N, C-alpha and C positions, 0 to 999 in steps of 0.2 A: 484212842488213837495209838499208833505204833511208835516206838522210840525213834525210828528213822525219820519221822515226820515232825518232830517237835522243834520249838524255837530255842536258839542258843540263849543261855542266861536265865532260863526259867527253871523252876523246881517242879519235879514230877514224882509221883508215887507209882511203883510197879503194881499192876493189877493181876497180870497173868503172864506166863511164859509158855509159848507154843513150840517147844522143842522136845526132842526125844533122844534117848541113848547118851552117847558120849558128849554131844553138844549140850544137852541139858545139864549133865554133870559138870561140864566146864563152866557154864554160866553160874550154876549154884556155887561152885568153888570160888569163883571170882566175886561172890557176894550179891548176885542178882537174885534176890529172894522176894517173894510177895510181901508188899508193905514197905520195902526199902525206898528211901528217898534218893533221887538222882538229879543231877544237873548236867546239861550239855555245856561244856566249857568252850569248845571250838570244833570246827570241822576242817579237814584237809582241803587244799585248794580245789580239788576235784570232788569234794564231799565224801571221800572215803579214804581212811577211816574217820571216826569221830572220837573226840576225847571227852570222857564222862567222869564226873566226880561222884563216887558212891562210897559210903562208909568212911568219909574223910580221906580217901586216896583217889588218885587219877588212873584211869585205864583207857586204852584205845580199843574200840570195838568196830568191827566191820558193819557196813550198812546191811548186809545180808543177815547178820546175826541180830542187829538192832530191830529189824522188821518183825522178828519173832517175839518181841517183848511189848506187851500192851501196857500203856501208862495212862494216868489221869493227872491233870494239873493240880498242884497243891494251892490252896487259897492263902 
């Protein structure tokens, strides 16, 4: 599933990132690497952007960027 489809409060692991060029570099620089664990903390009232916890810090991410990140739920 994509990151924009996940439930708030659950922990997920990044499986792949389907971005290119500067956007891919931006995501990598922010810590979105394969295998990283992430948690959706909350979403804005209109669902865009979403606040995500990754590598023990919080970051806001647009839904258009989140849909490029494939994740699987951690058990």
